[in-house]
N, CA, C, O and the ligand as a Tripos MOL2 file, in Angstrom:
@<TRIPOS>MOLECULE
protein
  305   303    77     0     0
PROTEIN
NO_CHARGES

@<TRIPOS>ATOM
      1 N          17.5920  -17.2150   -9.5350 N.3       1 MET1
      2 CA         16.3720  -17.7650  -10.1280 C.3       1 MET1
      3 C          15.4560  -16.6320  -10.5680 C.2       1 MET1
      4 O          15.1000  -15.7720   -9.7620 O.2       1 MET1
      5 N          15.0830  -16.6240  -11.8100 N.am      2 ALA2
      6 CA         14.2140  -15.5620  -12.3200 C.3       2 ALA2
      7 C          12.7740  -15.7920  -11.8770 C.2       2 ALA2
      8 O          12.3260  -16.9320  -11.7620 O.2       2 ALA2
      9 N          12.0630  -14.7140  -11.6330 N.am      3 ILE3
     10 CA         10.6540  -14.8500  -11.2820 C.3       3 ILE3
     11 C           9.7960  -14.1880  -12.3540 C.2       3 ILE3
     12 O          10.2710  -13.3470  -13.1170 O.2       3 ILE3
     13 N           8.5490  -14.5710  -12.3980 N.am      4 THR4
     14 CA          7.6510  -14.0550  -13.4230 C.3       4 THR4
     15 C           6.9010  -12.8240  -12.9060 C.2       4 THR4
     16 O           6.9100  -12.5280  -11.7110 O.2       4 THR4
     17 N           6.2500  -12.1150  -13.8380 N.am      5 CYS5
     18 CA          5.4710  -10.9300  -13.4730 C.3       5 CYS5
     19 C           4.3590  -11.3060  -12.4910 C.2       5 CYS5
     20 O           4.0440  -10.5460  -11.5760 O.2       5 CYS5
     21 N           3.7720  -12.4810  -12.6930 N.am      6 GLU6
     22 CA          2.6910  -12.9150  -11.8020 C.3       6 GLU6
     23 C           3.2080  -13.0940  -10.3810 C.2       6 GLU6
     24 O           2.5450  -12.7350   -9.4080 O.2       6 GLU6
     25 N           4.4100  -13.6600  -10.2870 N.am      7 GLN7
     26 CA          5.0020  -13.8380   -8.9600 C.3       7 GLN7
     27 C           5.3360  -12.4990   -8.3190 C.2       7 GLN7
     28 O           5.2020  -12.3360   -7.1060 O.2       7 GLN7
     29 N           5.7680  -11.5470   -9.1260 N.am      8 VAL8
     30 CA          6.0440  -10.2100   -8.6050 C.3       8 VAL8
     31 C           4.7610   -9.6200   -8.0280 C.2       8 VAL8
     32 O           4.7510   -9.0990   -6.9130 O.2       8 VAL8
     33 N           3.6850   -9.7060   -8.7980 N.am      9 ALA9
     34 CA          2.4130   -9.1360   -8.3590 C.3       9 ALA9
     35 C           1.9400   -9.7970   -7.0700 C.2       9 ALA9
     36 O           1.4400   -9.1320   -6.1630 O.2       9 ALA9
     37 N           2.1080  -11.1270   -7.0020 N.am     10 ARG10
     38 CA          1.6010  -11.8640   -5.8570 C.3      10 ARG10
     39 C           2.4350  -11.6270   -4.5940 C.2      10 ARG10
     40 O           1.9050  -11.5900   -3.4830 O.2      10 ARG10
     41 N           3.7470  -11.4660   -4.7830 N.am     11 ARG11
     42 CA          4.6230  -11.4380   -3.6090 C.3      11 ARG11
     43 C           5.1230  -10.0400   -3.2600 C.2      11 ARG11
     44 O           5.8830   -9.8660   -2.3080 O.2      11 ARG11
     45 N           4.6970   -9.0580   -4.0250 N.am     12 LEU12
     46 CA          5.2370   -7.7110   -3.8480 C.3      12 LEU12
     47 C           5.0740   -7.2010   -2.4190 C.2      12 LEU12
     48 O           6.0390   -6.7600   -1.7950 O.2      12 LEU12
     49 N           3.8520   -7.2630   -1.9090 N.am     13 THR13
     50 CA          3.5910   -6.7410   -0.5660 C.3      13 THR13
     51 C           4.3970   -7.4880    0.4770 C.2      13 THR13
     52 O           5.0330   -6.8920    1.3460 O.2      13 THR13
     53 N           4.3540   -8.8140    0.3700 N.am     14 GLU14
     54 CA          5.0930   -9.6540    1.3130 C.3      14 GLU14
     55 C           6.5800   -9.2940    1.3260 C.2      14 GLU14
     56 O           7.1820   -9.1280    2.3870 O.2      14 GLU14
     57 N           7.1570   -9.1780    0.1340 N.am     15 LEU15
     58 CA          8.5930   -8.9220    0.0610 C.3      15 LEU15
     59 C           8.9280   -7.4860    0.4590 C.2      15 LEU15
     60 O           9.9760   -7.2270    1.0520 O.2      15 LEU15
     61 N           8.0390   -6.5610    0.1330 N.am     16 GLU16
     62 CA          8.2640   -5.1680    0.5280 C.3      16 GLU16
     63 C           8.2830   -5.0340    2.0410 C.2      16 GLU16
     64 O           9.0110   -4.2120    2.5980 O.2      16 GLU16
     65 N           7.4770   -5.8470    2.6930 N.am     17 GLU17
     66 CA          7.4110   -5.7790    4.1450 C.3      17 GLU17
     67 C           8.4970   -6.6080    4.8100 C.2      17 GLU17
     68 O           8.4840   -6.8080    6.0250 O.2      17 GLU17
     69 N           9.4370   -7.0890    4.0040 N.am     18 GLY18
     70 CA         10.5810   -7.8020    4.5540 C.3      18 GLY18
     71 C          10.3530   -9.3000    4.6920 C.2      18 GLY18
     72 O          11.1780   -9.9960    5.2840 O.2      18 GLY18
     73 N           9.2410   -9.8100    4.1520 N.am     19 GLY19
     74 CA          8.9880  -11.2420    4.1950 C.3      19 GLY19
     75 C           9.7890  -11.9590    3.1180 C.2      19 GLY19
     76 O          10.4210  -11.3240    2.2740 O.2      19 GLY19
     77 N           9.7560  -13.2760    3.1540 N.am     20 GLY20
     78 CA         10.4490  -14.0680    2.1580 C.3      20 GLY20
     79 C          11.9550  -14.0830    2.3950 C.2      20 GLY20
     80 O          12.4540  -13.4140    3.3000 O.2      20 GLY20
     81 N          12.6640  -14.8400    1.5880 N.am     21 SER21
     82 CA         14.1080  -14.9690    1.7660 C.3      21 SER21
     83 C          14.8330  -13.8060    1.1090 C.2      21 SER21
     84 O          14.2600  -13.0880    0.2890 O.2      21 SER21
     85 N          16.0760  -13.6280    1.4690 N.am     22 ALA22
     86 CA         16.8900  -12.5850    0.8470 C.3      22 ALA22
     87 C          16.9920  -12.8200   -0.6530 C.2      22 ALA22
     88 O          16.9920  -11.8750   -1.4420 O.2      22 ALA22
     89 N          17.0790  -14.0890   -1.0380 N.am     23 ALA23
     90 CA         17.1740  -14.4250   -2.4560 C.3      23 ALA23
     91 C          15.8920  -14.0280   -3.1870 C.2      23 ALA23
     92 O          15.9380  -13.5580   -4.3240 O.2      23 ALA23
     93 N          14.7440  -14.2230   -2.5220 N.am     24 ALA24
     94 CA         13.4690  -13.8650   -3.1280 C.3      24 ALA24
     95 C          13.3800  -12.3550   -3.3320 C.2      24 ALA24
     96 O          12.9200  -11.8820   -4.3710 O.2      24 ALA24
     97 N          13.8280  -11.6090   -2.3240 N.am     25 ARG25
     98 CA         13.8010  -10.1530   -2.4420 C.3      25 ARG25
     99 C          14.7390   -9.6790   -3.5420 C.2      25 ARG25
    100 O          14.4440   -8.7340   -4.2740 O.2      25 ARG25
    101 N          15.8720  -10.3560   -3.6390 N.am     26 LEU26
    102 CA         16.8560   -9.9930   -4.6550 C.3      26 LEU26
    103 C          16.3020  -10.2300   -6.0530 C.2      26 LEU26
    104 O          16.4680   -9.3930   -6.9400 O.2      26 LEU26
    105 N          15.6400  -11.3750   -6.2530 N.am     27 SER27
    106 CA         15.1240  -11.6350   -7.5940 C.3      27 SER27
    107 C          13.9450  -10.7170   -7.9170 C.2      27 SER27
    108 O          13.7110  -10.3890   -9.0800 O.2      27 SER27
    109 N          13.2070  -10.3040   -6.8910 N.am     28 LEU28
    110 CA         12.1460   -9.3240   -7.1140 C.3      28 LEU28
    111 C          12.7540   -8.0080   -7.6020 C.2      28 LEU28
    112 O          12.2830   -7.4230   -8.5770 O.2      28 LEU28
    113 N          13.7890   -7.5530   -6.9240 N.am     29 ARG29
    114 CA         14.4520   -6.3000   -7.3150 C.3      29 ARG29
    115 C          15.0280   -6.3830   -8.7080 C.2      29 ARG29
    116 O          14.9000   -5.4540   -9.5050 O.2      29 ARG29
    117 N          15.6750   -7.5230   -8.9980 N.am     30 ALA30
    118 CA         16.2820   -7.7040  -10.3110 C.3      30 ALA30
    119 C          15.2020   -7.6550  -11.3920 C.2      30 ALA30
    120 O          15.3930   -7.0460  -12.4450 O.2      30 ALA30
    121 N          14.0730   -8.2980  -11.1220 N.am     31 HIS31
    122 CA         12.9810   -8.2870  -12.0790 C.3      31 HIS31
    123 C          12.4560   -6.8690  -12.2810 C.2      31 HIS31
    124 O          12.2410   -6.4320  -13.4110 O.2      31 HIS31
    125 N          12.2520   -6.1570  -11.1760 N.am     32 LEU32
    126 CA         11.7220   -4.7980  -11.2540 C.3      32 LEU32
    127 C          12.6530   -3.8600  -12.0090 C.2      32 LEU32
    128 O          12.2020   -2.9410  -12.6920 O.2      32 LEU32
    129 N          13.9520   -4.0990  -11.8810 N.am     33 ALA33
    130 CA         14.9110   -3.2390  -12.5640 C.3      33 ALA33
    131 C          14.8040   -3.3920  -14.0720 C.2      33 ALA33
    132 O          15.1390   -2.4720  -14.8190 O.2      33 ALA33
    133 N          14.3360   -4.5540  -14.5230 N.am     34 LEU34
    134 CA         14.3360   -4.8490  -15.9550 C.3      34 LEU34
    135 C          12.9480   -4.7920  -16.5860 C.2      34 LEU34
    136 O          12.8290   -4.6430  -17.8020 O.2      34 LEU34
    137 N          11.9060   -4.9080  -15.7790 N.am     35 CYS35
    138 CA         10.5740   -5.1120  -16.3440 C.3      35 CYS35
    139 C           9.7210   -3.8490  -16.2280 C.2      35 CYS35
    140 O           9.3350   -3.4430  -15.1310 O.2      35 CYS35
    141 N           9.4400   -3.2480  -17.3570 N.am     36 ARG36
    142 CA          8.6300   -2.0340  -17.3890 C.3      36 ARG36
    143 C           7.2320   -2.2560  -16.8420 C.2      36 ARG36
    144 O           6.6830   -1.4320  -16.1100 O.2      36 ARG36
    145 N           6.6800   -3.3940  -17.2210 N.am     37 ARG37
    146 CA          5.3140   -3.7080  -16.8200 C.3      37 ARG37
    147 C           5.1940   -3.7100  -15.2980 C.2      37 ARG37
    148 O           4.2480   -3.1560  -14.7390 O.2      37 ARG37
    149 N           6.1620   -4.3370  -14.6380 N.am     38 CYS38
    150 CA          6.1110   -4.4010  -13.1860 C.3      38 CYS38
    151 C           6.4610   -3.0590  -12.5500 C.2      38 CYS38
    152 O           5.9640   -2.7360  -11.4720 O.2      38 CYS38
    153 N           7.3130   -2.2780  -13.2090 N.am     39 GLN39
    154 CA          7.5900   -0.9400  -12.6960 C.3      39 GLN39
    155 C           6.3090   -0.1150  -12.6760 C.2      39 GLN39
    156 O           6.0380    0.6040  -11.7140 O.2      39 GLN39
    157 N           5.5230   -0.2260  -13.7490 N.am     40 ARG40
    158 CA          4.2370    0.4800  -13.8010 C.3      40 ARG40
    159 C           3.2980   -0.0230  -12.7160 C.2      40 ARG40
    160 O           2.6090    0.7520  -12.0540 O.2      40 ARG40
    161 N           3.2870   -1.3410  -12.5520 N.am     41 TYR41
    162 CA          2.4220   -1.9530  -11.5500 C.3      41 TYR41
    163 C           2.7620   -1.4460  -10.1530 C.2      41 TYR41
    164 O           1.8750   -1.1080   -9.3700 O.2      41 TYR41
    165 N           4.0530   -1.3970   -9.8530 N.am     42 VAL42
    166 CA          4.4870   -0.9300   -8.5370 C.3      42 VAL42
    167 C           4.0870    0.5360   -8.3370 C.2      42 VAL42
    168 O           3.6290    0.9200   -7.2610 O.2      42 VAL42
    169 N           4.2600    1.3400   -9.3710 N.am     43 ALA43
    170 CA          3.8900    2.7570   -9.2840 C.3      43 ALA43
    171 C           2.3950    2.9070   -9.0400 C.2      43 ALA43
    172 O           1.9640    3.7530   -8.2570 O.2      43 ALA43
    173 N           1.6040    2.0700   -9.7260 N.am     44 GLN44
    174 CA          0.1490    2.1310   -9.5470 C.3      44 GLN44
    175 C          -0.2570    1.7150   -8.1400 C.2      44 GLN44
    176 O          -1.1100    2.3420   -7.5100 O.2      44 GLN44
    177 N           0.3680    0.6520   -7.6650 N.am     45 MET45
    178 CA          0.0640    0.1850   -6.3120 C.3      45 MET45
    179 C           0.3390    1.2730   -5.2840 C.2      45 MET45
    180 O          -0.4290    1.4790   -4.3440 O.2      45 MET45
    181 N           1.4480    1.9590   -5.4850 N.am     46 LYS46
    182 CA          1.8360    3.0200   -4.5760 C.3      46 LYS46
    183 C           0.7900    4.1370   -4.6010 C.2      46 LYS46
    184 O           0.4050    4.6780   -3.5640 O.2      46 LYS46
    185 N           0.3460    4.4640   -5.8110 N.am     47 GLN47
    186 CA         -0.6420    5.5160   -5.9660 C.3      47 GLN47
    187 C          -1.9640    5.1340   -5.2970 C.2      47 GLN47
    188 O          -2.5920    5.9430   -4.6130 O.2      47 GLN47
    189 N          -2.3690    3.8790   -5.5130 N.am     48 VAL48
    190 CA         -3.6030    3.3980   -4.9050 C.3      48 VAL48
    191 C          -3.5120    3.4790   -3.3810 C.2      48 VAL48
    192 O          -4.4480    3.9090   -2.7070 O.2      48 VAL48
    193 N          -2.3620    3.0540   -2.8580 N.am     49 ARG49
    194 CA         -2.1930    3.0780   -1.4110 C.3      49 ARG49
    195 C          -2.2560    4.5030   -0.8620 C.2      49 ARG49
    196 O          -2.8640    4.7550    0.1790 O.2      49 ARG49
    197 N          -1.6160    5.4340   -1.5830 N.am     50 GLU50
    198 CA         -1.6460    6.8280   -1.1320 C.3      50 GLU50
    199 C          -3.0490    7.3980   -1.2010 C.2      50 GLU50
    200 O          -3.4780    8.1300   -0.3090 O.2      50 GLU50
    201 N          -3.7710    7.0530   -2.2850 N.am     51 THR51
    202 CA         -5.1460    7.5280   -2.4290 C.3      51 THR51
    203 C          -6.0120    6.9760   -1.3070 C.2      51 THR51
    204 O          -6.8140    7.7020   -0.7190 O.2      51 THR51
    205 N          -5.8500    5.6890   -1.0120 N.am     52 LEU52
    206 CA         -6.6460    5.0680    0.0390 C.3      52 LEU52
    207 C          -6.3790    5.6950    1.4000 C.2      52 LEU52
    208 O          -7.3090    5.9100    2.1770 O.2      52 LEU52
    209 N          -5.1220    5.9890    1.6950 N.am     53 SER53
    210 CA         -4.8330    6.5500    3.0170 C.3      53 SER53
    211 C          -5.3260    7.9850    3.0970 C.2      53 SER53
    212 O          -5.7160    8.4500    4.1670 O.2      53 SER53
    213 N          -5.3120    8.6940    1.9620 N.am     54 ALA54
    214 CA         -5.8610   10.0500    1.9390 C.3      54 ALA54
    215 C          -7.3680    9.9940    2.1750 C.2      54 ALA54
    216 O          -7.9130   10.8070    2.9210 O.2      54 ALA54
    217 N          -8.0440    9.0310    1.5360 N.am     55 LEU55
    218 CA         -9.4900    8.8680    1.7110 C.3      55 LEU55
    219 C          -9.8270    8.5350    3.1580 C.2      55 LEU55
    220 O         -10.8050    9.0340    3.7140 O.2      55 LEU55
    221 N          -9.0020    7.6870    3.7560 N.am     56 ARG56
    222 CA         -9.2570    7.2750    5.1280 C.3      56 ARG56
    223 C          -9.1730    8.4800    6.0700 C.2      56 ARG56
    224 O          -9.9840    8.6190    6.9850 O.2      56 ARG56
    225 N          -8.1980    9.3370    5.8380 N.am     57 GLU57
    226 CA         -8.0850   10.5260    6.6800 C.3      57 GLU57
    227 C          -9.3060   11.4220    6.5500 C.2      57 GLU57
    228 O          -9.7970   11.9780    7.5320 O.2      57 GLU57
    229 N          -9.7930   11.5530    5.2960 N.am     58 GLU58
    230 CA        -10.9800   12.3770    5.0840 C.3      58 GLU58
    231 C         -12.2050   11.7640    5.7320 C.2      58 GLU58
    232 O         -13.0670   12.4640    6.2630 O.2      58 GLU58
    233 N         -12.2670   10.4290    5.6790 N.am     59 ALA59
    234 CA        -13.4310    9.7390    6.2230 C.3      59 ALA59
    235 C         -13.4760    9.8470    7.7410 C.2      59 ALA59
    236 O         -14.5540    9.8360    8.3350 O.2      59 ALA59
    237 N         -12.3230    9.9500    8.3620 N.am     60 VAL60
    238 CA        -12.2670   10.0240    9.8180 C.3      60 VAL60
    239 C         -12.7230   11.3880   10.3120 C.2      60 VAL60
    240 O         -13.3740   11.4990   11.3510 O.2      60 VAL60
    241 N         -12.3760   12.4200    9.5600 N.am     61 ALA61
    242 CA        -12.6540   13.7820   10.0110 C.3      61 ALA61
    243 C         -14.1170   14.0550   10.3740 C.2      61 ALA61
    244 O         -14.3770   14.5400   11.4750 O.2      61 ALA61
    245 N         -15.1030   13.7580    9.4780 N.am     62 PRO62
    246 CA        -16.4990   14.0700    9.8290 C.3      62 PRO62
    247 C         -16.9620   13.3140   11.0640 C.2      62 PRO62
    248 O         -17.7440   13.8380   11.8570 O.2      62 PRO62
    249 N         -16.4790   12.0710   11.2340 N.am     63 ALA63
    250 CA        -16.8670   11.2730   12.3910 C.3      63 ALA63
    251 C         -16.3540   11.9150   13.6770 C.2      63 ALA63
    252 O         -17.0770   11.9840   14.6710 O.2      63 ALA63
    253 N         -15.1130   12.3820   13.6590 N.am     64 SER64
    254 CA        -14.5870   13.0190   14.8640 C.3      64 SER64
    255 C         -15.3210   14.3250   15.1450 C.2      64 SER64
    256 O         -15.5370   14.6950   16.2990 O.2      64 SER64
    257 N         -15.6950   15.0070   14.0860 N.am     65 LEU65
    258 CA        -16.4650   16.2420   14.2550 C.3      65 LEU65
    259 C         -17.7910   15.9360   14.9240 C.2      65 LEU65
    260 O         -18.2170   16.6290   15.8480 O.2      65 LEU65
    261 N         -18.4430   14.8700   14.4340 N.am     66 GLU66
    262 CA        -19.7280   14.4730   14.9860 C.3      66 GLU66
    263 C         -19.5670   14.0890   16.4640 C.2      66 GLU66
    264 O         -20.4050   14.4360   17.2970 O.2      66 GLU66
    265 N         -18.5000   13.3820   16.7740 N.am     67 ASN67
    266 CA        -18.2200   13.0160   18.1650 C.3      67 ASN67
    267 C         -18.0280   14.2480   19.0290 C.2      67 ASN67
    268 O         -18.5420   14.3220   20.1450 O.2      67 ASN67
    269 N         -17.3010   15.1950   18.5210 N.am     68 ALA68
    270 CA        -17.0380   16.4190   19.2650 C.3      68 ALA68
    271 C         -18.3390   17.1660   19.5170 C.2      68 ALA68
    272 O         -18.5690   17.6810   20.6110 O.2      68 ALA68
    273 N         -19.1910   17.2210   18.4880 N.am     69 LEU69
    274 CA        -20.4800   17.8990   18.6340 C.3      69 LEU69
    275 C         -21.3480   17.1960   19.6750 C.2      69 LEU69
    276 O         -22.0090   17.8360   20.4930 O.2      69 LEU69
    277 N         -21.3290   15.8700   19.6230 N.am     70 GLU70
    278 CA        -22.1190   15.0790   20.5550 C.3      70 GLU70
    279 C         -21.6640   15.3200   21.9950 C.2      70 GLU70
    280 O         -22.4830   15.4860   22.9000 O.2      70 GLU70
    281 N         -20.3690   15.3370   22.1870 N.am     71 THR71
    282 CA        -19.8140   15.6080   23.5120 C.3      71 THR71
    283 C         -20.2240   17.0040   23.9840 C.2      71 THR71
    284 O         -20.5660   17.2100   25.1480 O.2      71 THR71
    285 N         -20.1810   17.9350   23.0690 N.am     72 PHE72
    286 CA        -20.5600   19.3130   23.3740 C.3      72 PHE72
    287 C         -22.0310   19.3940   23.7840 C.2      72 PHE72
    288 O         -22.3830   20.0370   24.7730 O.2      72 PHE72
    289 N         -22.8890   18.7190   22.9920 N.am     73 ARG73
    290 CA        -24.3230   18.7480   23.2800 C.3      73 ARG73
    291 C         -24.6290   18.1680   24.6620 C.2      73 ARG73
    292 O         -25.4410   18.6900   25.4260 O.2      73 ARG73
    293 N         -23.9190   17.0320   24.9500 N.am     74 ARG74
    294 CA        -24.1980   16.3560   26.2220 C.3      74 ARG74
    295 C         -23.7020   17.1670   27.4230 C.2      74 ARG74
    296 O         -24.2250   17.0560   28.5320 O.2      74 ARG74
    297 N         -22.6850   17.9800   27.1670 N.am     75 SER75
    298 CA        -22.0930   18.7370   28.2770 C.3      75 SER75
    299 C         -22.9640   19.9340   28.6620 C.2      75 SER75
    300 O         -22.7390   20.5630   29.6970 O.2      75 SER75
    301 N         -23.9580   20.2460   27.8270 N.am     76 ARG76
    302 CA        -24.7770   21.4210   28.1560 C.3      76 ARG76
    303 C         -25.9840   21.0830   29.0130 C.2      76 ARG76
    304 O         -26.7600   21.9710   29.3650 O.2      76 ARG76
    305 ZN          7.4670   -8.1360  -14.7420 Zn       77 ZN77
@<TRIPOS>BOND
     1     1     2 1
     2     2     3 1
     3     3     4 2
     4     3     5 am
     5     5     6 1
     6     6     7 1
     7     7     8 2
     8     7     9 am
     9     9    10 1
    10    10    11 1
    11    11    12 2
    12    11    13 am
    13    13    14 1
    14    14    15 1
    15    15    16 2
    16    15    17 am
    17    17    18 1
    18    18    19 1
    19    19    20 2
    20    19    21 am
    21    21    22 1
    22    22    23 1
    23    23    24 2
    24    23    25 am
    25    25    26 1
    26    26    27 1
    27    27    28 2
    28    27    29 am
    29    29    30 1
    30    30    31 1
    31    31    32 2
    32    31    33 am
    33    33    34 1
    34    34    35 1
    35    35    36 2
    36    35    37 am
    37    37    38 1
    38    38    39 1
    39    39    40 2
    40    39    41 am
    41    41    42 1
    42    42    43 1
    43    43    44 2
    44    43    45 am
    45    45    46 1
    46    46    47 1
    47    47    48 2
    48    47    49 am
    49    49    50 1
    50    50    51 1
    51    51    52 2
    52    51    53 am
    53    53    54 1
    54    54    55 1
    55    55    56 2
    56    55    57 am
    57    57    58 1
    58    58    59 1
    59    59    60 2
    60    59    61 am
    61    61    62 1
    62    62    63 1
    63    63    64 2
    64    63    65 am
    65    65    66 1
    66    66    67 1
    67    67    68 2
    68    67    69 am
    69    69    70 1
    70    70    71 1
    71    71    72 2
    72    71    73 am
    73    73    74 1
    74    74    75 1
    75    75    76 2
    76    75    77 am
    77    77    78 1
    78    78    79 1
    79    79    80 2
    80    79    81 am
    81    81    82 1
    82    82    83 1
    83    83    84 2
    84    83    85 am
    85    85    86 1
    86    86    87 1
    87    87    88 2
    88    87    89 am
    89    89    90 1
    90    90    91 1
    91    91    92 2
    92    91    93 am
    93    93    94 1
    94    94    95 1
    95    95    96 2
    96    95    97 am
    97    97    98 1
    98    98    99 1
    99    99   100 2
   100    99   101 am
   101   101   102 1
   102   102   103 1
   103   103   104 2
   104   103   105 am
   105   105   106 1
   106   106   107 1
   107   107   108 2
   108   107   109 am
   109   109   110 1
   110   110   111 1
   111   111   112 2
   112   111   113 am
   113   113   114 1
   114   114   115 1
   115   115   116 2
   116   115   117 am
   117   117   118 1
   118   118   119 1
   119   119   120 2
   120   119   121 am
   121   121   122 1
   122   122   123 1
   123   123   124 2
   124   123   125 am
   125   125   126 1
   126   126   127 1
   127   127   128 2
   128   127   129 am
   129   129   130 1
   130   130   131 1
   131   131   132 2
   132   131   133 am
   133   133   134 1
   134   134   135 1
   135   135   136 2
   136   135   137 am
   137   137   138 1
   138   138   139 1
   139   139   140 2
   140   139   141 am
   141   141   142 1
   142   142   143 1
   143   143   144 2
   144   143   145 am
   145   145   146 1
   146   146   147 1
   147   147   148 2
   148   147   149 am
   149   149   150 1
   150   150   151 1
   151   151   152 2
   152   151   153 am
   153   153   154 1
   154   154   155 1
   155   155   156 2
   156   155   157 am
   157   157   158 1
   158   158   159 1
   159   159   160 2
   160   159   161 am
   161   161   162 1
   162   162   163 1
   163   163   164 2
   164   163   165 am
   165   165   166 1
   166   166   167 1
   167   167   168 2
   168   167   169 am
   169   169   170 1
   170   170   171 1
   171   171   172 2
   172   171   173 am
   173   173   174 1
   174   174   175 1
   175   175   176 2
   176   175   177 am
   177   177   178 1
   178   178   179 1
   179   179   180 2
   180   179   181 am
   181   181   182 1
   182   182   183 1
   183   183   184 2
   184   183   185 am
   185   185   186 1
   186   186   187 1
   187   187   188 2
   188   187   189 am
   189   189   190 1
   190   190   191 1
   191   191   192 2
   192   191   193 am
   193   193   194 1
   194   194   195 1
   195   195   196 2
   196   195   197 am
   197   197   198 1
   198   198   199 1
   199   199   200 2
   200   199   201 am
   201   201   202 1
   202   202   203 1
   203   203   204 2
   204   203   205 am
   205   205   206 1
   206   206   207 1
   207   207   208 2
   208   207   209 am
   209   209   210 1
   210   210   211 1
   211   211   212 2
   212   211   213 am
   213   213   214 1
   214   214   215 1
   215   215   216 2
   216   215   217 am
   217   217   218 1
   218   218   219 1
   219   219   220 2
   220   219   221 am
   221   221   222 1
   222   222   223 1
   223   223   224 2
   224   223   225 am
   225   225   226 1
   226   226   227 1
   227   227   228 2
   228   227   229 am
   229   229   230 1
   230   230   231 1
   231   231   232 2
   232   231   233 am
   233   233   234 1
   234   234   235 1
   235   235   236 2
   236   235   237 am
   237   237   238 1
   238   238   239 1
   239   239   240 2
   240   239   241 am
   241   241   242 1
   242   242   243 1
   243   243   244 2
   244   243   245 am
   245   245   246 1
   246   246   247 1
   247   247   248 2
   248   247   249 am
   249   249   250 1
   250   250   251 1
   251   251   252 2
   252   251   253 am
   253   253   254 1
   254   254   255 1
   255   255   256 2
   256   255   257 am
   257   257   258 1
   258   258   259 1
   259   259   260 2
   260   259   261 am
   261   261   262 1
   262   262   263 1
   263   263   264 2
   264   263   265 am
   265   265   266 1
   266   266   267 1
   267   267   268 2
   268   267   269 am
   269   269   270 1
   270   270   271 1
   271   271   272 2
   272   271   273 am
   273   273   274 1
   274   274   275 1
   275   275   276 2
   276   275   277 am
   277   277   278 1
   278   278   279 1
   279   279   280 2
   280   279   281 am
   281   281   282 1
   282   282   283 1
   283   283   284 2
   284   283   285 am
   285   285   286 1
   286   286   287 1
   287   287   288 2
   288   287   289 am
   289   289   290 1
   290   290   291 1
   291   291   292 2
   292   291   293 am
   293   293   294 1
   294   294   295 1
   295   295   296 2
   296   295   297 am
   297   297   298 1
   298   298   299 1
   299   299   300 2
   300   299   301 am
   301   301   302 1
   302   302   303 1
   303   303   304 2
@<TRIPOS>SUBSTRUCTURE
     1 MET1         2 RESIDUE 1 A MET
     2 ALA2         6 RESIDUE 1 A ALA
     3 ILE3        10 RESIDUE 1 A ILE
     4 THR4        14 RESIDUE 1 A THR
     5 CYS5        18 RESIDUE 1 A CYS
     6 GLU6        22 RESIDUE 1 A GLU
     7 GLN7        26 RESIDUE 1 A GLN
     8 VAL8        30 RESIDUE 1 A VAL
     9 ALA9        34 RESIDUE 1 A ALA
    10 ARG10       38 RESIDUE 1 A ARG
    11 ARG11       42 RESIDUE 1 A ARG
    12 LEU12       46 RESIDUE 1 A LEU
    13 THR13       50 RESIDUE 1 A THR
    14 GLU14       54 RESIDUE 1 A GLU
    15 LEU15       58 RESIDUE 1 A LEU
    16 GLU16       62 RESIDUE 1 A GLU
    17 GLU17       66 RESIDUE 1 A GLU
    18 GLY18       70 RESIDUE 1 A GLY
    19 GLY19       74 RESIDUE 1 A GLY
    20 GLY20       78 RESIDUE 1 A GLY
    21 SER21       82 RESIDUE 1 A SER
    22 ALA22       86 RESIDUE 1 A ALA
    23 ALA23       90 RESIDUE 1 A ALA
    24 ALA24       94 RESIDUE 1 A ALA
    25 ARG25       98 RESIDUE 1 A ARG
    26 LEU26      102 RESIDUE 1 A LEU
    27 SER27      106 RESIDUE 1 A SER
    28 LEU28      110 RESIDUE 1 A LEU
    29 ARG29      114 RESIDUE 1 A ARG
    30 ALA30      118 RESIDUE 1 A ALA
    31 HIS31      122 RESIDUE 1 A HIS
    32 LEU32      126 RESIDUE 1 A LEU
    33 ALA33      130 RESIDUE 1 A ALA
    34 LEU34      134 RESIDUE 1 A LEU
    35 CYS35      138 RESIDUE 1 A CYS
    36 ARG36      142 RESIDUE 1 A ARG
    37 ARG37      146 RESIDUE 1 A ARG
    38 CYS38      150 RESIDUE 1 A CYS
    39 GLN39      154 RESIDUE 1 A GLN
    40 ARG40      158 RESIDUE 1 A ARG
    41 TYR41      162 RESIDUE 1 A TYR
    42 VAL42      166 RESIDUE 1 A VAL
    43 ALA43      170 RESIDUE 1 A ALA
    44 GLN44      174 RESIDUE 1 A GLN
    45 MET45      178 RESIDUE 1 A MET
    46 LYS46      182 RESIDUE 1 A LYS
    47 GLN47      186 RESIDUE 1 A GLN
    48 VAL48      190 RESIDUE 1 A VAL
    49 ARG49      194 RESIDUE 1 A ARG
    50 GLU50      198 RESIDUE 1 A GLU
    51 THR51      202 RESIDUE 1 A THR
    52 LEU52      206 RESIDUE 1 A LEU
    53 SER53      210 RESIDUE 1 A SER
    54 ALA54      214 RESIDUE 1 A ALA
    55 LEU55      218 RESIDUE 1 A LEU
    56 ARG56      222 RESIDUE 1 A ARG
    57 GLU57      226 RESIDUE 1 A GLU
    58 GLU58      230 RESIDUE 1 A GLU
    59 ALA59      234 RESIDUE 1 A ALA
    60 VAL60      238 RESIDUE 1 A VAL
    61 ALA61      242 RESIDUE 1 A ALA
    62 PRO62      246 RESIDUE 1 A PRO
    63 ALA63      250 RESIDUE 1 A ALA
    64 SER64      254 RESIDUE 1 A SER
    65 LEU65      258 RESIDUE 1 A LEU
    66 GLU66      262 RESIDUE 1 A GLU
    67 ASN67      266 RESIDUE 1 A ASN
    68 ALA68      270 RESIDUE 1 A ALA
    69 LEU69      274 RESIDUE 1 A LEU
    70 GLU70      278 RESIDUE 1 A GLU
    71 THR71      282 RESIDUE 1 A THR
    72 PHE72      286 RESIDUE 1 A PHE
    73 ARG73      290 RESIDUE 1 A ARG
    74 ARG74      294 RESIDUE 1 A ARG
    75 SER75      298 RESIDUE 1 A SER
    76 ARG76      302 RESIDUE 1 A ARG
    77 ZN77       305 GROUP 0 **** ****
């Protein structure tokens, strides 16, 4: 059963994480192999996810620094 680009966009995360039926995952793969638009979409999603996780790591650093400083101040 063929799926549409909209269905790919909606179900991509679910299917990537192993959700849905084997047939659903198969038709997603088949669609991705043929559809440039969805290949671009998947690449963009991946980039966004990598950017977000990089941002999260940066955001954590100053907070841990502040915590360390606070612990240091209190210990004196
Ligand atoms: Zn598509």
